KOLLO-879564 format. One line per field, with one value per residue: z, y, x of N, C-alpha, C in turn; residue number from 1. Coordinates in Angstrom, 2 decimals, decimal comma, padded with zeros to 5 digits. Layout:
// KOLLO-879564
n.up: (Z|...)
n.north: (Y|...)
n.east: (X|...)
ca.up: (Z|...)
ca.north: (Y|...)
ca.east: (X|...)
c.up: (Z|...)
c.north: (Y|...)
c.east: (X|...)
n: (NUM|...)
//
This chain:
// KOLLO-879564
n.up: (019,86|022,05|024,09|023,97|024,68|027,29|028,43|028,17|029,88|032,28|032,34|032,42|035,00|036,31|035,46|033,04|030,46|028,14|027,21|024,29|023,37|020,71|019,41|019,73|018,08|014,78|012,22|009,92|010,89|012,36|011,50|011,93|014,44|017,81|019,19|021,95|023,81|025,37|023,92|022,91|023,41|020,95|021,53|020,39|017,19|016,65|017,20|018,47|018,81|015,64|014,94|016,95|016,34|013,84|014,59|015,83|013,69|012,92|010,82|008,55|009,31|009,49|006,86|005,46|006,50|005,47|002,83|001,02|-002,12|-005,01|-007,10|-005,96|-004,66|-001,85|001,28|003,98|006,87|009,25|009,17|010,35|011,28|009,28|009,40|008,48|005,93|004,40|004,31|003,16|000,68|-000,38|-000,51|-002,34|-004,63|-007,67|-009,48|-007,86|-005,51|-002,76|-000,47|001,94|004,77|007,12|009,93|011,00|010,23|010,64|011,09|008,58|007,04|007,95|007,19|004,45|003,89|004,52|002,62|000,31|000,75|000,77|-001,73|-002,60|-004,97|-005,42|-003,51|-002,19|-000,45|001,85|003,41|005,92|007,78|011,11|010,79|008,24|005,99|003,44|001,03|-002,33|-004,33|-004,83|-005,02|-003,57|-002,69|-000,16|003,01|005,61|009,15|011,67|014,99|015,66|015,58|017,97|018,36|016,73|016,64|015,59|014,75|013,26|011,16|009,99|009,20|007,54|005,43|004,58|003,51|000,68|-000,66|-001,12|-003,45|-005,47|-003,72|-001,91|001,35|004,84|007,15|010,53|013,18|016,55|020,16|022,77|024,89|026,94|025,15|026,21|027,04|024,97|023,18|021,65|022,53|021,13|020,72|020,68|018,46|016,42|016,54|015,87|013,25|012,07|012,27|010,22|007,96|007,51|007,50|009,70|008,59|009,28|012,22|014,36|016,96|017,55|018,74|017,41|016,53|018,78|019,77|018,24|015,02|012,66|009,99|007,75|005,58|003,13|003,50|002,28|001,85|002,35|005,26|005,73|007,29|009,48|010,12|011,50|014,32|017,40|019,28|022,50|025,14|025,62|027,97|029,31|026,77|024,06|021,63|018,24|015,66|013,10|011,31|009,90)
n.north: (016,15|015,60|016,67|015,02|012,60|013,18|013,51|010,93|009,58|010,62|009,57|006,91|006,66|006,81|004,58|004,73|004,57|002,58|002,14|001,11|-000,60|000,21|-002,05|-003,88|-003,09|-003,25|-003,51|-002,00|000,11|001,78|004,18|005,97|008,00|006,77|005,73|007,40|006,09|003,76|000,54|-001,26|-004,73|-007,18|-008,69|-010,05|-010,87|-010,13|-007,51|-007,18|-008,89|-009,60|-009,43|-007,80|-005,44|-004,90|-004,54|-002,07|-000,58|-000,08|-000,49|000,46|003,11|004,10|003,65|005,30|007,82|007,93|008,11|005,91|004,45|002,72|001,09|002,13|001,83|000,34|-000,06|-002,30|-002,13|-004,15|-006,19|-008,54|-010,79|-009,97|-008,31|-005,63|-005,92|-007,68|-006,21|-003,82|-004,85|-005,53|-002,97|-001,50|-002,92|-004,95|-003,76|-002,45|-002,57|-004,34|-004,41|-006,48|-006,27|-007,54|-008,32|-010,77|-013,99|-016,26|-015,16|-014,02|-016,32|-017,49|-015,46|-015,58|-018,03|-017,34|-015,34|-016,86|-018,68|-016,98|-016,03|-013,64|-011,97|-009,55|-009,04|-008,96|-010,24|-009,29|-009,61|-007,73|-005,80|-004,88|-002,25|-001,47|-001,35|-002,30|-001,46|-000,96|001,75|004,81|003,79|003,74|004,91|005,14|004,35|002,19|002,03|000,41|000,25|-000,59|000,99|001,61|-000,60|-000,41|-000,54|000,91|003,72|006,02|005,16|003,40|005,01|006,81|005,19|004,33|006,55|007,17|005,35|006,31|007,51|010,51|012,90|010,97|009,42|008,66|006,63|006,48|004,63|004,57|004,29|006,66|006,51|005,63|004,42|002,11|000,85|-000,19|001,84|005,14|008,31|011,18|013,58|012,64|010,95|012,88|014,26|012,31|011,57|014,11|014,56|013,15|014,31|014,57|016,03|016,73|016,13|015,58|014,95|013,07|011,98|009,06|007,16|004,83|003,76|003,22|004,88|007,08|008,72|009,50|011,36|011,64|013,57|013,76|016,35|018,85|018,32|015,07|014,46|013,87|010,87|011,51|014,01|013,90|014,69|013,16|012,37|013,13|011,30|012,41|014,57|016,21|017,51|019,63|019,11|019,57|019,90|019,78|020,21|022,31)
n.east: (000,61|002,31|000,75|-001,50|-000,32|000,41|-002,10|-003,03|-001,30|-002,16|-004,74|-004,10|-003,18|-005,56|-006,77|-008,09|-007,15|-005,48|-002,33|-000,74|002,10|004,39|005,45|003,45|001,48|-000,04|002,39|001,85|000,42|002,00|003,07|001,13|-000,54|-000,89|-003,99|-005,31|-007,18|-009,44|-010,32|-013,10|-013,66|-014,43|-017,25|-019,31|-020,67|-023,19|-025,21|-027,72|-030,89|-032,25|-034,98|-036,00|-034,69|-035,77|-038,41|-038,37|-037,74|-035,08|-033,04|-034,43|-034,87|-032,21|-031,28|-033,04|-032,32|-029,76|-030,29|-030,46|-030,63|-031,94|-029,58|-027,29|-023,91|-022,67|-020,88|-020,61|-019,18|-017,57|-019,45|-020,40|-022,91|-024,54|-026,84|-027,31|-026,23|-027,93|-030,27|-029,50|-028,82|-031,31|-032,43|-030,78|-031,12|-031,14|-029,37|-027,65|-024,85|-023,42|-020,83|-019,67|-017,76|-015,40|-013,24|-013,21|-012,84|-014,46|-016,99|-017,42|-017,53|-019,91|-021,63|-021,27|-022,51|-025,13|-025,64|-025,48|-027,58|-029,78|-029,64|-028,37|-027,30|-026,12|-024,26|-021,00|-018,10|-015,57|-012,43|-011,02|-008,53|-007,38|-006,42|-007,02|-009,59|-009,51|-010,78|-011,88|-010,69|-012,49|-015,17|-017,63|-020,88|-021,94|-020,57|-020,96|-020,74|-021,74|-022,54|-019,94|-017,69|-016,36|-014,83|-012,70|-009,34|-007,24|-007,93|-007,04|-005,34|-007,15|-009,40|-008,08|-007,25|-009,70|-011,00|-010,30|-011,91|-014,41|-016,85|-017,19|-019,02|-019,74|-020,33|-019,66|-021,29|-022,02|-023,26|-023,83|-023,49|-023,84|-021,59|-018,69|-015,77|-014,76|-016,99|-018,47|-019,34|-019,22|-018,26|-019,80|-018,26|-015,63|-015,77|-016,26|-013,85|-011,88|-012,62|-012,42|-009,69|-008,51|-009,46|-012,29|-015,58|-018,29|-021,48|-024,10|-025,97|-027,90|-030,10|-031,93|-034,67|-035,31|-032,92|-031,54|-029,50|-027,17|-026,96|-024,55|-023,22|-020,56|-018,47|-015,83|-013,38|-011,40|-007,84|-006,47|-004,63|-001,10|000,16|001,93|001,11|-001,24|-003,11|-003,59|-006,59|-007,93|-009,61|-012,85|-014,59|-017,26|-019,45|-020,45|-022,73|-022,98|-025,52|-024,68|-021,61|-019,00)
ca.up: (020,15|023,41|024,98|024,01|025,45|028,70|028,85|028,29|031,11|033,40|032,33|032,86|036,46|036,78|034,88|031,96|029,14|028,06|026,17|023,60|022,88|019,25|018,91|019,80|017,06|013,44|011,60|008,93|011,55|013,24|011,04|012,39|015,89|018,65|019,78|023,41|024,36|025,44|022,78|023,34|022,83|020,14|022,30|019,56|015,86|016,58|018,16|019,21|018,05|014,40|014,95|017,81|015,60|012,81|015,23|016,07|012,38|012,95|009,52|007,68|009,73|009,11|005,40|005,03|006,83|004,56|001,47|000,21|-003,25|-005,95|-007,96|-005,22|-004,20|-000,44|002,03|005,35|007,57|010,46|008,79|011,29|010,78|008,06|009,58|007,52|004,59|003,64|004,14|002,16|-000,61|-000,88|-000,79|-003,54|-005,77|-008,54|-010,14|-006,84|-004,99|-001,34|-000,06|003,37|005,23|008,54|010,19|011,59|009,15|010,95|010,84|007,13|006,52|008,24|006,35|003,09|003,81|004,51|001,31|-000,67|001,01|000,41|-003,14|-002,72|-006,02|-005,45|-002,32|-002,16|000,91|001,88|004,70|006,20|008,89|012,12|010,41|006,82|005,51|002,12|000,10|-003,62|-004,43|-005,61|-005,35|-002,73|-002,40|001,30|003,78|006,90|010,31|012,60|016,29|015,62|015,55|019,24|018,32|015,82|017,50|014,91|014,01|012,32|009,98|009,39|008,50|006,49|004,31|004,14|002,81|-000,78|-001,23|-001,42|-004,70|-005,32|-002,98|-001,02|002,76|005,80|008,12|011,79|014,19|017,79|021,42|023,46|026,15|026,74|024,22|026,98|027,34|023,69|022,60|021,30|022,78|019,86|020,56|020,28|017,08|015,56|016,53|015,14|011,83|011,64|012,23|008,96|006,83|007,30|008,18|010,12|007,75|009,92|013,49|014,98|017,90|017,24|019,54|016,56|016,35|020,11|019,83|017,36|013,61|012,23|008,59|007,50|004,20|003,01|003,46|002,10|001,53|003,37|005,83|005,79|008,59|010,56|010,41|012,24|015,77|018,08|020,12|023,86|025,54|026,08|029,11|028,90|025,39|023,41|020,38|017,20|014,76|011,90|011,40|008,63)
ca.north: (014,78|015,55|016,92|013,80|011,61|013,56|013,19|009,48|009,18|010,97|008,60|005,63|006,69|006,61|003,34|005,03|004,50|001,51|002,47|-000,07|-000,41|000,18|-003,39|-004,64|-002,58|-003,76|-002,72|-001,09|001,24|002,48|005,55|006,77|008,17|005,81|006,30|007,46|005,76|002,31|-000,06|-002,35|-006,05|-007,67|-009,79|-010,77|-010,31|-009,77|-006,42|-007,57|-009,71|-008,93|-009,13|-006,63|-004,27|-004,62|-004,06|-000,63|000,00|000,46|-000,43|001,34|004,49|004,45|003,72|006,50|008,97|007,91|008,27|004,77|004,28|001,64|001,33|002,60|000,89|000,63|-000,99|-002,56|-002,44|-004,88|-006,70|-009,58|-011,78|-009,46|-007,64|-004,52|-006,39|-008,22|-005,15|-002,92|-005,54|-005,37|-001,56|-001,00|-003,63|-005,80|-002,98|-001,91|-003,51|-004,25|-005,10|-006,77|-006,40|-007,83|-008,88|-012,08|-014,97|-017,14|-014,39|-013,89|-017,63|-017,63|-014,50|-016,13|-019,05|-016,63|-014,68|-017,90|-019,24|-015,98|-015,73|-012,20|-011,91|-008,23|-008,91|-009,59|-010,30|-008,88|-009,70|-006,56|-005,90|-003,86|-000,89|-001,23|-002,09|-002,85|-001,15|-000,43|003,21|005,48|002,79|003,66|006,06|005,18|003,35|002,06|001,48|000,37|-000,36|-001,27|001,90|001,53|-001,76|-000,12|-000,31|001,86|004,57|006,98|004,40|002,82|006,04|007,38|004,25|004,21|007,75|007,13|004,41|007,01|008,21|011,92|013,10|009,85|009,74|007,58|006,61|005,83|004,48|004,08|004,67|007,71|006,09|005,46|003,38|000,88|000,30|-000,49|003,03|006,19|009,67|011,91|014,52|011,86|010,54|014,03|014,59|011,31|011,74|015,39|014,54|012,56|015,04|014,48|017,00|016,23|016,68|015,39|014,22|013,00|010,89|008,48|005,98|003,65|003,18|002,99|005,61|008,24|008,58|010,57|011,23|012,41|013,75|014,23|017,81|019,25|017,29|014,07|014,76|012,81|010,20|012,17|015,29|013,65|014,93|012,24|012,96|012,61|010,85|013,62|014,58|016,83|017,99|020,28|018,38|020,30|019,09|019,62|021,01|022,61)
ca.east: (001,00|002,81|-000,37|-002,31|000,41|000,31|-003,46|-003,14|-000,61|-003,04|-005,82|-003,54|-003,13|-006,94|-007,27|-009,01|-006,53|-004,50|-001,37|-000,24|003,46|004,45|005,71|002,21|000,58|000,28|003,47|001,29|-000,24|002,93|003,35|-000,01|-000,53|-001,58|-005,21|-005,24|-008,49|-009,68|-011,01|-013,98|-013,43|-015,54|-017,83|-020,28|-020,89|-024,59|-025,44|-028,90|-031,81|-032,65|-036,40|-036,20|-034,21|-036,76|-039,63|-038,25|-037,44|-033,73|-032,37|-035,21|-034,60|-030,84|-031,18|-033,76|-031,48|-028,60|-030,81|-030,04|-031,53|-031,61|-028,44|-026,12|-022,90|-022,44|-020,05|-021,03|-017,93|-017,90|-020,77|-020,81|-023,86|-025,16|-028,13|-027,41|-025,87|-029,06|-031,27|-028,95|-028,89|-032,67|-032,72|-030,08|-031,67|-030,32|-028,33|-026,76|-023,86|-023,08|-019,61|-019,69|-016,37|-015,18|-011,90|-013,46|-013,03|-015,59|-018,21|-017,58|-017,94|-021,34|-022,33|-021,25|-023,56|-026,41|-025,77|-025,76|-028,91|-030,79|-029,41|-028,10|-026,29|-025,49|-023,41|-019,68|-017,55|-014,16|-011,72|-010,20|-007,59|-007,70|-006,04|-007,28|-010,77|-009,16|-011,85|-011,41|-010,71|-013,52|-016,19|-018,83|-021,73|-022,05|-019,86|-021,63|-020,03|-022,86|-022,27|-018,64|-016,55|-015,64|-013,94|-011,58|-008,17|-006,35|-008,88|-006,45|-004,95|-008,35|-010,18|-007,22|-007,28|-011,08|-011,47|-010,22|-012,88|-015,65|-017,06|-017,48|-020,27|-020,00|-020,24|-019,52|-022,37|-021,69|-024,31|-023,20|-024,13|-023,10|-020,98|-017,25|-015,35|-014,55|-018,30|-019,12|-019,93|-018,26|-018,76|-019,83|-017,16|-014,45|-016,01|-016,05|-012,42|-011,10|-012,91|-011,87|-008,23|-008,06|-010,00|-013,73|-016,43|-019,59|-022,54|-025,40|-025,94|-029,22|-030,38|-033,23|-034,96|-035,35|-031,59|-030,96|-028,24|-027,10|-026,58|-023,65|-022,79|-019,34|-018,04|-014,45|-013,23|-010,01|-006,86|-006,18|-003,32|-000,10|000,05|002,67|000,46|-002,48|-003,06|-004,51|-007,62|-008,03|-010,94|-013,51|-015,49|-018,51|-019,36|-021,60|-022,82|-023,70|-026,32|-023,87|-020,39|-018,37)
c.up: (021,59|024,42|025,10|024,82|026,94|029,24|029,05|029,56|032,33|033,49|032,78|034,38|037,06|036,23|033,68|030,58|029,18|026,90|025,60|023,05|021,37|018,71|018,97|018,77|015,71|012,82|010,61|009,56|012,29|012,77|011,44|013,91|016,59|019,19|021,30|024,00|024,46|024,18|023,30|022,66|022,02|020,82|021,47|018,21|015,64|017,64|019,03|018,28|016,82|014,40|015,80|017,10|014,49|013,41|015,52|014,81|012,33|011,56|008,55|008,01|009,28|007,60|004,84|005,30|005,85|003,09|000,55|-000,85|-004,14|-006,84|-007,25|-004,93|-002,77|000,18|003,45|006,10|008,92|010,31|009,72|010,66|009,64|008,21|008,57|006,10|003,80|003,39|003,15|000,77|-001,22|-001,30|-002,09|-004,79|-006,62|-009,17|-009,14|-006,36|-003,50|-001,10|001,46|003,82|006,72|008,68|010,78|010,48|009,39|010,68|009,35|006,49|006,75|007,37|004,90|002,89|003,75|003,16|000,23|-000,51|000,58|-001,01|-003,38|-003,71|-006,09|-004,25|-002,55|-000,77|000,87|003,29|004,85|007,31|009,91|011,72|008,94|006,37|004,12|001,10|-001,21|-003,72|-005,29|-005,94|-004,66|-002,57|-000,89|001,89|005,18|007,95|011,47|013,86|016,28|015,73|016,83|019,32|017,40|016,65|016,90|014,09|012,98|011,04|009,24|008,59|007,35|005,24|003,77|003,23|001,29|-001,44|-001,60|-002,84|-004,42|-004,72|-002,12|000,44|003,60|006,86|009,36|012,67|015,42|018,98|022,13|024,85|025,89|025,82|024,93|027,30|026,07|023,17|022,21|021,64|021,48|019,67|020,14|018,84|016,11|015,43|015,70|013,64|011,30|011,47|010,95|007,76|006,49|008,01|008,56|009,30|008,40|011,19|014,10|015,96|017,59|018,13|018,70|016,42|017,67|020,25|018,92|015,95|013,25|010,79|008,35|006,01|004,18|002,91|003,33|001,73|002,68|003,94|005,69|007,18|009,73|010,95|011,28|013,73|016,46|019,02|021,51|024,11|026,15|027,37|028,67|027,51|024,97|022,01|019,35|016,38|013,43|012,07|010,00|007,84)
c.north: (014,65|015,75|015,67|012,71|011,90|013,25|011,69|009,00|009,49|009,97|007,23|005,54|006,44|005,33|003,55|004,94|003,40|001,80|001,19|000,24|-000,54|-001,23|-004,28|-004,18|-003,21|-002,90|-001,69|000,12|002,14|003,87|006,51|006,93|007,06|006,44|006,24|007,29|004,25|001,83|-001,22|-003,64|-006,44|-008,89|-010,62|-010,10|-009,94|-008,74|-006,73|-008,39|-008,96|-008,56|-007,90|-005,35|-003,90|-004,05|-002,57|000,12|000,61|000,62|000,50|002,80|004,94|004,58|004,93|007,75|009,08|008,04|007,16|004,49|003,13|002,07|001,82|001,45|001,28|-000,43|-001,09|-003,04|-003,05|-005,54|-007,79|-010,59|-011,25|-008,79|-006,50|-004,99|-006,83|-007,14|-004,09|-003,54|-005,41|-003,93|-001,10|-001,74|-004,36|-005,03|-002,29|-002,99|-003,24|-005,04|-005,25|-007,06|-006,71|-008,34|-010,28|-013,08|-015,86|-016,43|-014,25|-015,20|-017,84|-016,67|-014,99|-017,18|-018,40|-015,97|-015,70|-018,45|-018,28|-015,47|-014,23|-012,00|-010,57|-007,97|-009,63|-009,43|-010,04|-009,03|-008,47|-006,84|-004,81|-002,43|-000,57|-002,04|-002,69|-002,67|-000,61|001,08|003,70|004,64|002,96|005,00|006,25|004,05|003,34|001,45|001,52|-000,41|-001,15|-000,33|001,84|000,33|-001,55|000,28|000,68|002,84|005,49|006,29|003,89|003,85|006,66|006,50|004,04|005,35|007,66|006,21|005,08|007,56|009,71|012,06|011,91|010,25|008,47|007,73|005,85|005,80|003,90|004,60|005,68|007,22|005,81|004,30|002,06|000,17|000,12|000,68|004,00|007,54|010,49|012,86|013,82|011,40|011,67|014,34|013,60|011,39|013,04|015,36|013,93|013,17|014,79|015,64|016,33|016,91|016,58|014,59|014,26|011,84|010,39|007,27|004,70|002,97|002,98|003,66|006,81|007,83|009,76|010,30|012,17|012,44|014,15|015,75|018,15|018,08|016,30|014,33|013,58|012,16|010,93|013,52|015,13|013,88|014,00|012,98|012,34|012,13|012,04|013,44|015,14|017,44|018,70|019,74|019,19|019,37|018,89|020,51|021,27|023,61)
c.east: (001,46|001,68|-001,23|-001,64|000,32|-001,08|-003,63|-002,46|-001,47|-004,19|-005,35|-003,51|-004,51|-007,54|-008,17|-008,41|-005,48|-003,56|-000,78|001,14|003,48|004,64|004,47|001,19|000,92|001,39|002,95|000,60|000,73|003,34|002,24|000,06|-001,31|-002,86|-005,13|-006,63|-008,60|-010,41|-011,84|-013,59|-014,66|-016,14|-018,79|-020,35|-022,36|-024,87|-026,64|-029,80|-032,33|-034,13|-036,70|-035,77|-035,19|-038,04|-039,56|-037,80|-036,04|-033,13|-033,10|-034,91|-033,21|-030,71|-031,92|-032,92|-030,31|-029,00|-030,31|-031,09|-031,06|-030,44|-027,19|-025,15|-022,52|-021,54|-020,58|-019,79|-018,25|-019,26|-021,29|-021,74|-024,71|-026,51|-028,30|-027,12|-027,10|-030,12|-030,79|-029,05|-030,29|-032,94|-032,04|-030,51|-030,65|-029,16|-027,40|-025,80|-023,65|-021,81|-019,67|-018,26|-016,35|-013,75|-012,00|-013,78|-014,25|-016,92|-018,46|-018,00|-019,44|-022,15|-022,37|-022,32|-024,94|-026,67|-026,13|-027,18|-030,02|-030,62|-029,25|-026,95|-025,58|-024,59|-022,08|-019,09|-016,06|-013,60|-010,83|-009,20|-007,93|-007,35|-006,31|-008,50|-010,57|-010,29|-011,28|-011,63|-011,88|-014,73|-017,55|-019,55|-021,87|-021,20|-020,46|-020,70|-021,04|-022,51|-020,96|-017,46|-015,72|-014,71|-012,74|-010,37|-007,18|-007,19|-008,24|-006,00|-006,18|-009,13|-009,39|-007,27|-008,69|-011,49|-011,38|-011,25|-014,19|-015,67|-017,19|-018,88|-020,65|-019,84|-020,14|-020,61|-021,91|-022,94|-023,65|-023,98|-023,24|-022,69|-019,50|-016,91|-015,08|-015,85|-019,13|-019,95|-018,83|-018,87|-018,74|-018,65|-015,87|-014,58|-015,73|-014,56|-011,63|-011,37|-012,30|-010,37|-007,69|-008,77|-011,45|-014,41|-017,74|-020,67|-023,91|-025,22|-027,33|-029,25|-031,79|-033,48|-034,98|-034,00|-030,86|-029,60|-028,28|-026,66|-025,70|-023,22|-021,62|-019,03|-016,57|-014,40|-011,75|-009,12|-006,70|-004,79|-002,36|-000,17|000,75|002,05|-000,80|-002,25|-004,04|-005,45|-007,59|-009,44|-011,67|-014,28|-016,81|-018,36|-020,63|-021,66|-023,60|-024,57|-025,60|-022,65|-019,88|-019,16)
n: (1|2|3|4|5|6|7|8|9|10|11|12|13|14|15|16|17|18|19|20|21|22|23|24|25|26|27|28|29|30|31|32|33|34|35|36|37|38|39|40|41|42|43|44|45|46|47|48|49|50|51|52|53|54|55|56|57|58|59|60|61|62|63|64|65|66|67|68|69|70|71|72|73|74|75|76|77|78|79|80|81|82|83|84|85|86|87|88|89|90|91|92|93|94|95|96|97|98|99|100|101|102|103|104|105|106|107|108|109|110|111|112|113|114|115|116|117|118|119|120|121|122|123|124|125|126|127|128|129|130|131|132|133|134|135|136|137|138|139|140|141|142|143|144|145|146|147|148|149|150|151|152|153|154|155|156|157|158|159|160|161|162|163|164|165|166|167|168|169|170|171|172|173|174|175|176|177|178|179|180|181|182|183|184|185|186|187|188|189|190|191|192|193|194|195|196|197|198|199|200|201|202|203|204|205|206|207|208|209|210|211|212|213|214|215|216|217|218|219|220|221|222|223|224|225|226|227|228|229|230|231|232|233|234|235|236|237|238|239|240|241|242|243|244|245|246)
//
């Protein structure tokens, strides 16, 4: 903790880290360590044009990598306008379920209208918070976080509270871009560290042109640490990226 704080102070001097006072953090997150990294502002709920993403087969590629099958229950965190929500709903079928979560009420209202218009009876919508996705325990085969992880301002609290929502053999899927968190991406080494600090192991990591970035899959490993036991991660520099860990 002290080392991470010292690193953050050094980054502050270079303009690379913005330290947030405890009183500015959600009260429910203050028992968790502060993330010593910048956080991207949410500039849009649409990552890019849906047709362009379909043309390069982004969602199909990600769902194939994640082995999404009919009858599964999945969560789309940071669902925004619902690009993945509607495609996941089709893939899991009538007997599957999709929970679309976001912290933006307006985005969820627009998504609700889309779900109703497209008659997606297997989709439900949930309002989360910056430090808690508010997912039901033991409910999901897969939890998706696509091009949004760099906007999570309280990663340790968020991931700690997300982990119990997985079913046995469930996993978390992250799709992001390899660039600094201040530039709407997440360096893989930082991603691995933050997930590892709350009890996840990296199960798969691939880069694909179809997804304009990387795909990472994490599984729970060992006991979930107590909040005070979590060691915060520093913003990384150069890194050697494994194809899998654990």
